[in-house]
N, C-alpha and C positions, 0 to 999 in steps of 0.2 A: 503493499498500499502505500502510495506518497504520504513521505514524510509531513507534510501539511495536516494531513487528516488523523495523525494521531492521537492528539487531544483527542475527539471525540470520538476515538475507537480504543479506548482505555481495557475494554473486558475483552481485547486480544492478547491483552498481558496477565490481565487476573478478573474473572470474571466478576467473582468474589467481592472484587472490590469498587465494581463500576460505579455505582452507586454514590458511592467516597470521592471517587478521585474525578468524576464529570462532571465539568464545568457547571455544566443546565442544572443536573441534579442535584449536587454538591448545595448550589446558591439556593432553591427550590427547598431543601431540609430546614434551611436555616432562617426561613420565614417562621412567623406564627400559624399562621394557618394554610396547609396544604393540602393543593385540591386535584382531585383526581374521576377526569373528564368520564362520563358517559360512554364516550366516543370508544374507548380504551376496551369496551365490551364487544365495540363494532366491527373494530380492524378486521379482519382476516387474517385469519393466521397459516392456514393449510392450503390458499388456494391459489396459485398461480395468477399473475396478472399485472398491469397497469393501473394504480390507485392514486387518486387527488385529496389531499386535504385543503383546505384553502381557508382563508380567514385574515382579521386584519390588524397590522402589527402588533408587536407588544403583548399579544392574550395570550401566549405561553404554546405556537405551534411547536416551536424545536423541544420545549419541554416535555412536549406531548407523546414527541419522536424518539426523545428517551425514554419516558416512562415505558413505551411499544418495547425497547428495545431492551430494557430489566425485566418486564414481565417475558417476556420470549428467553431469556435465560434463566428465570429462575423457572419457565416449564421445561428447561431441557434442551436448549435448542444450544446446540454445539456453537462457541465464541465464533468460531470461524467463517460459520452462515450467515453472519451478518456484518455490515459493513455503513459506515453510515458517512455522508461527502456533503458536503455543501459549495452553493451553485457559487455564493459570495467569493471563492477561491479558486472560479472558472470560467475562462475568458468567453469561450463560444464552443458551438457543437462539436466543431472539430475537438476541440481538447475534451470535454467530454466522454465521448466516443472511445478517445483512450484513455482513459481515467476507468471509464465502468467495463470497457473489455479487458485490462489489466486487473482491477479489483475482482473480477466474476473468474477469472484466470488462476486469481489463488484461491478461491473459493472449493470447500468437496460438492461434486456434483451427486452425490449418491441421492440426496432429498433436497428439501426446501431451500433455495434461498435468499435471504431478505437484503435488499438494498433500499437506503433510505437516502432520498438527494431533496435536501431541505434548501428554502428559498430558489428554486427552480428559476426564476422569473429574471435572477440576475445574468443568466447565460445568453447570451447573445443567440438568435434561432436554435432556442431549448430544444422546441418542437421538433426539428427535422433531424433533430441527435436522436433521439427519442425515437422518432420515426423508422429513422433507420437501423436500431437497435433491434427492436420490434421485428421488422423486415426479413433481418439477416440471421433471425432466430436465436438470438444471444439471450434473450430474455425468455427463453425456455425454463421453466421451473423456478420460478422467482417472481418474488412478490416485490416488485418495483411501489415506494410511498414517494407521488412528486407532489411536494408542498410550498407553496407560496404567501404571499401577502398580497395576492390582486387575484382577482376573483374569474378574471378571463382564463386564468391556466384548467379551469373546468371545461368552457365553454371549446378552449383550443381542445381539452383530451377529447370531448366528446366529439366533435369534427375530424377532427384528424389522426384517431386510432380506432376507428369503427373496427370491431372485430377484430383487436387485439388488446383487450381490458382484463378478458379471463372472465367465468363464470359465477363468479360473487354478485349474490342480489343487487349490493350496493358496492358503487367503486368510484361513486363520489362524494366529497365530505366535508360538509360546510362546519368550520369549526366558529362560536360565536362568543363573545364575553359572556360570564354567567349568566344566569336569568337570576331572577328573584328568587325562585324558588334554591336555587343551587347557591346562592350566598346564603340563604337562611340557613338550608342544610351544611354548610360550611360551617356555621360561626356555632353548630350547637348549640342554639339556647334552648331547643327543643328537643326531648329526647324520641326515638324514631315513634316510639307508643304514642308522644303528644302530638308528634307533626301529622302522624295518620290520622286523631283525630280532627285535626285543624283543616286539613286535605279531606274529612270526607264531608260532602254536600248537603246529607243527611243530617249532620249533629251543627248545631248553633256553635261556635269558638267559645271559649268562654272569655272575662273581661280583660282577663292577667294576659289569655294570649294574643286577643286585638291589641293590646295596647305593647307588646312587642312585637306583632310585626308595624305597627304605624311608628317605631324606633328604627327596625329595623329599612321602611321605606323611607325615610325619611335621608336615611346613612347610605342608600342605594342612589341616592337623588345626590350626591357629594360620590361616590368610590365606585357610582356602577357596576359591571362586572370586571374592571382588570381586577389581575387581583395584585399584584403590586401595588395598585391605589387602595384595597382592600386592607391589604397589609400594612400598608401606612398608617391607614386609620387606626387600626387594632394596636400598632406597635405605637405613636407618635399622638393618638387623636386629631388629625390631619392629614394630609398629603401633600407631600415635600416635593417643592417648588423640583427640585431635579427629576421625579417623575412626571410631572406635566411637561417641563420643557421635553422630556426624552421624545414622547409622545409626538409634540408638534414639531422638531428638528424630524423623525421618520415622517410626518406628510408631507414639508417639505423637501427633506429628502428624494423623498420617491416619484415627487409633481417632476420637478427638475430633471432628475433623469430621464423623465419622458420627454423633454426638450418644452415644458412647459413654461410658464416665466413668474416668478414667486412674487412681482407688484400682481397681475393677473391675479393670482391663487388668492392674493390678499383684498383684494376687492369681492372678490364670489364670497370668502366666509366672511368676511362684514357683512357681506346684503343676506347671506346665510342668518346669521345672526341676528342681524338685525328684522329681519322680517321670518323670524324662526317661528315656524307651524303654522303661517300666513299663506293662502293661496296665491303665487305667482305662474306669471309668464315668462319664457324666455326674453321678451319682447320688454317687456315691462322694467327686468333688472339691468339689460343693457342700456336701455336708456337713463339707470340711472348712476352706471358705470364708463368709465371711461374706456373697456372695452365695444368696440365700432361693433361688433355683429353679433344678436342671437346664439349663431350657433357656435360660436366659442364660448359665450358663457354655458350653454347645453354641454360642452366636452368638458369641459373643466369639473361639471357637477357628476357628469356622469364616471368622469374620472375620480372623484373621490366616492363614487357609489363602487367600485369596481374593485376599491382598496379598502371597502368595507369601513369605511368612516362618513358614510354617508345615507340617508335612505332618502328617494323619490315617492313618495305617495301619489298615485292617481286619484285620477277623480271614477267613480266608476259608472259604467252604462248596464243599468238596470236589469235591462231585458238581453242583456249579452253577457252578463258577468263577466265584463270585459273592461279594460282601463278607455277611457274619453280621450283619444289623442289632442282634441282641440283644446280640452278646459283645460287652466289652471291645475297646477300644482303643487302640493306642500313639500318643503323641503325640511329635512332635520339631520342632527348625528344621527351615526347609528348606536349610541349609548351615552348615558350620563357624562362621564369622563370625560367622553371626547369633543363636548360641549367645553369642560373647562379646560380641558387641555388649549383647546384653540385659543378661548378669549384670553389666555394666559399669553398667549403670544401675539394675540394681534395687540393688545395692552398689555404691555409689561411692567411687573412691579416687583417693591423688593419682596414682598409675601403674597403670591395669588393666593393663596388659602384664605388667610386673613379681609384682603381686599375685597377678593371676586368672588368668591365660590361662597360664603357663607351669606354674604351677603342675597345672592342669587336664591339659595335655596330655602332665604328663609323670608323674601319678598314674596307675595303673594301669586304676582300674575307671572314672573318670571316660575314657581314654582307650578304652577300650574302648565304652564307650556312645559318643560322637563317631565312633566308625570304622565300629559298627552302621548309626549314624544315615546313614554317608556312603555306604554299598554299599544299605539301600533308596531313598536321596534318589535317586542313579546311576540303577537298577531303571525308578524311575517314570518317570522320564524320556521312557523307549520302550515299557515295557509296564504295564497292569494290576498293583500291586504289592498283597501281600497280606502278614500275617505267619499261620500256623498255629497252633491251639488245640485241642489233643486229649488223647492221656493225657501227651504233655509238649511240646514249644514249639519251631517252627522259627523264626528269623530273618523270613525272605523267601522269600513265593512269588509267582513271578511266571508271568501267564496268557502262554501265546505256545506258537501252532497249534494251540489246541483242548485243550489241556494244561497243568500247571500243574508250574513248577520248580522244588524247594524248595534253598533254598541256607541252610548255617549258619554262620555269622558271629562268629569265638573269637582276639580279638586278645590273646591272652593263651598266657604259657608252659606253662600248665595245665592239661587237658585231662580231665572227669571225665566217665566213662560216663554217667551221670545225664544229664548235657547232653546227651548224644549221641544218648538214647533214641525223638527220634520223626523223627531225620534218617534213623538207618536203617533207617525201615520204607521206605523209599524208593530204587525201585532208580536215578533219576534225579538222583538228591542229590547237594550237592557241600557241603563245607568251606571256608570261607577263613579262614586260619589267619594267624598271625605266625610262624610257617614258611618257612625262606626257601629250603625244597623244596619240590618236588612231592613227593606221597608218599596213602597211603591211611591210613584210621584207622577200622577197624570197618570195612572192607570200604568204605566210602565213600571216593572220588577227595576228596586235599585239595590244594592251593594255595595262594601266597603269597598275600595279601591285595592289597597293592597292586599285584600282576600283574595279578590276574582284574577288579579295578576300570580299572585303564588299558584292561582288552580291552572292558568292558561298551559295548555299539554295538549299534542297530538291527538284526536278523538277518533 
């Protein structure tokens, strides 16, 4: 193996010391709260093929890969059948083919081999290299995982490697920040039995349980589902400036690598914050910015979406259960932590947590916007998710079983009848509120938002 990759393959020297020696796993063990993703139980272990894991920067994709390596070793897989390469050290597809060929030549061929290629999108024309390796038969009996911080790798893999992906039921994995439920589980403020009762829709949670959920949701609006931020709050009772700046630096760096302009990126991000959760069109945004063409604005937002930093929520065409291409969209960040990290870059200060984050989450208007975005981005993990714009507006309309399910989000103590004008038209509508009790508002079922967020899951 190329000597440059040895620090990430210490299992080849002593598999028993892999967790202690690996830089990512060693750092993980130093955290107060150590997370094990449910994806580790879904990643195929015996079906050769080309698989992808994509997700935002700094959410732990590399750590996930290292945890998977450790679990493979613990299950009895021979160390020499596992190899990790990082695209950060590979220039182009020619180098990729050479390195992968050399690595596979050193691995035993009698059983399945495991090759993890992290941050594959760093490699110029990476897809050409993978296609060549597959067509040449070099990936037979190989479980190859490609990871990256660009969701385009999933799209490219589907388009460019048909028939080469393997026989597993799932070959593409989207790695998100922690959900509210995963965060609550991680902090272990409930026992397994207590959390089971809270999750039971047939049982009303206790007042004490609801109090904990509201405390945790307010913290979720601070740290979101990013483990570094969650551990910052657990250890220091605040998000450290370096944590915020590390993420914003990654956004800027990745955008610049794609040939974009930093001053345009700043303008687009400022516009997203200014119009957060509001309906916008590319034409309207372009008129407010120095960017000349609406398509340029759309391109920057699309890039942020492909990096899993932003989510574009389209309006719903109700009779088609599809996006309305000509209606305005809503722009939001994919996680509360990303919102805070972006603002820390846009308006630098000595202590962004004290001067910015605390202000935002304590301000009713901003907290309401963040809460709505949390609900939207949770639903979009499992369902096609839109908003409704008709005579009135509905914050969320997710599609399930060939129909849409409208959800209104009201993280406020005052509900105005005109704000509920549209949701009352749908018999299957729901309202998620700041109230700590279930009830009905104008005949529409209403429930505590943190409790509903906790229970969002694929049906």
